N, C-alpha and C positions, 0 to 999 in steps of 0.2 A: 506494501500500500504506499510505503514513504516512497518508494522508490518511483511509483506512477505518481507522487504527487508533485516528484521532482523534476520528470520528462513534462510533464503538464505544465508546470510553471515556468522553465527552460521556452517551453515553444511559444508559449503564450506571451512573453516579452520580448524574445528574438524572433520570431517564426521559423524558429529549425525543433525538430524533437533529437535529442539526443539519445543514444544508446546507454542500453544501463551499465556497458562495459565502458564507455565515454565519462559517465557521472563518476562509478567509482575510480577510473584513475585521473580524474579533476581531484579530487580530494586530495592527492598525494600530491597536489601541486607545493613546487620545494619552496614559493614566495609566502605561502601560510604557515602562518608559526606552529609549531609540533605539538601544543597543546589545543590549540584549534582545527587542528585535522584530524586529532582523537574524539575531541566532541564534534566534529559531522559524523565522521566513521561510528560511534557509536548510535545519533541521532540516527542514523540511515539504518543503519541496523535494530534500530528501535530495544535496545539492551537495557536503556535507563529506569529503573525501579521507582517509579515516584509517587503512587498513592493521588492522596484528595489535595486541591487546593488549597493550602492555609487562607487565602484570598478569598475568594467567593464559593468554597465549598466544593466546587464540579470536579467531576476525576480528573485527574490530571493525567495530560500527556506532554509530550515535549512541544507537540501544536499548540495546546493550550496554554503553558505557560509562556512560549516566544511571541505569539501572536495574539491569540482572542481572550486571554485574561483582560480586562480593564485595571489592572493593576496600576498604582503610579508608577512602577518604575518600567514596564512594557512602552507606557503610553507616553512616558517623558523621553525614554531613548528613541524609539522610534522617530519622533516628533523632528529630534535633533537632527537623528539620520537625514531625513529628509531639508531639511532647513541647511545643512552642510550641503546635500547633493545641488540643491537651488540653487548655491552660490552660483556655480555655472553653468549648470543646465536647466533646461525648461521646467520638466516634469521628474518627477522621483517616480516609481512604477509601484503600485500597489504590491508591497512584499506579502507573501505567502508562505507555509511552512515548506513549501516547495521551494520557494525562490532562494530561503536559504541554504537546503541541501545541494542545490544546484550552480549556485552564485558564481563558481570558479569558472564555469563555461560563459560568463559577458561577454557578449558581441554586438557591440552598439557601432551602429556605424552613421556616417554624416549624410547629406541627403542626395550625395554623390554613388552612395554606396561603398565608399572606403569605411575602412574599421577606424575604430576609436581608441587606440589601445592604451592612454589615459586611461578616458575613461572606465575602461574594462577594470581596468587594476584599483582603481577608486573605488568602483563602486562595489569590485569585492572584500576589499578592504573596510568599508562603510559599515555594510551586511553581516560581515561573520564578527567583525566586532564587538557590534550593537548587539548581534545574539548572541554571543560568549560570555558577552557583561550580561546582560538580563537573567542565563541560567547560574552565572558565578553569584550576582545577588538575592538570586532565589534562595541555592542553597544556605547564604551567608543568614536568610531570615531563617529558614527551615533550621538548620544545625547551629547556631552561632549562637543565634539571639532566641534559638528554641520558641520560634512563631510569635513570638509576645510582641505584640504589635507597638507598644511604646519603645520599640528598643530599631522599628525599623528605620531602613534610610529614610533620612529627611528629601525635599525635592530639589535641594542645593548639593547635597552629595551626588545622588545618583546621576546629577548634572554633571558635576567635576569627574565624577569616575571616567563618564564617558568622553570627556573630553582628554582627559589623559590619557585614556587608550588609544585615542586615535592620534595623539600627539607623540607618543612611544613608537607608533607605526612609522610615522614620519622621520623623528629622532633616527632611530637604528635601522630601517628601512634603506637610505642615504649610502649610508657605509658598505652596502652590498650591492649597490647597483650600477648600471649605468649613468651619469647624469641625464640623459636626452630622457630615458622612465622617469626617472624623479621628476623632470620638471613637469611632462607629458602628465603624469597622477597629480600633481598637487598644486602645478600653475592656477591661479585664479583664484582659490580659496583661503590663502593664506592673510595671516592677521599683519597690516601693514604694508602689503605686497608691494603698492606703489612706491615703498619707500627703501625696500629691501634692494641688496646690490645686486648686480648681475650674478657673481658669483656666491648666491645666497645658499646654494647647495652645501658647499663647503663652510658655513658657519655654522656655529651651535646656536641655540634660542630659538629659532625659526619656528613658527605656532602657526597651528591653523587659525580663520578667522573668527572662531568662536573661543572667547576668553571665558575661563572659569568666573563663578559665582562667587561672591561676599557671603558667609550667614547670614541672616538678618540683625543688624547691629554694629556689624562690623565695618570699619572704615577701610578705604582702601591705602 
């Protein structure tokens, strides 16, 4: 069932139906962090034992946690993902569970049919980092906080954790990639980009254009 959703989602967004083999091979993408590769592999296999949703009481499946649950966590993170993407692209695709499982096969093209590798890589990063963070925060609520709502993450903490996750991909991804790949991925969505030097790829401290929030009552 999960494989069918992955194939359908890829076809819906990119207009092509990948084979099951292509889906499995895409999970091994070297550009995806090892822990996220494992997360997607297990999600596709359906090996996570989840139980009941601590937020809404529904039977918890991974699809529910990442997409369907109306928790503050998933709503905020997917909205942040959309906002970042739309700094450069006109439309953020509707994200389904299958989209997450198949996003390493992203295949965006311009109006002339030319492939857009930078957008493809950015889409993969945003979708996978967002989904994985939703899962990590769910585990913290369930295990670390023992389901006690008063201890759950605040909206500021959720947002800042997401911004940090994306910034870490920008920071460490630069070290192992060609300059052209980095530029195509991140150009157009950086903080104060108009003031960055031409060789910003080799500079530290470059961040995506969504600054962390300060907790209520704290000044800059």
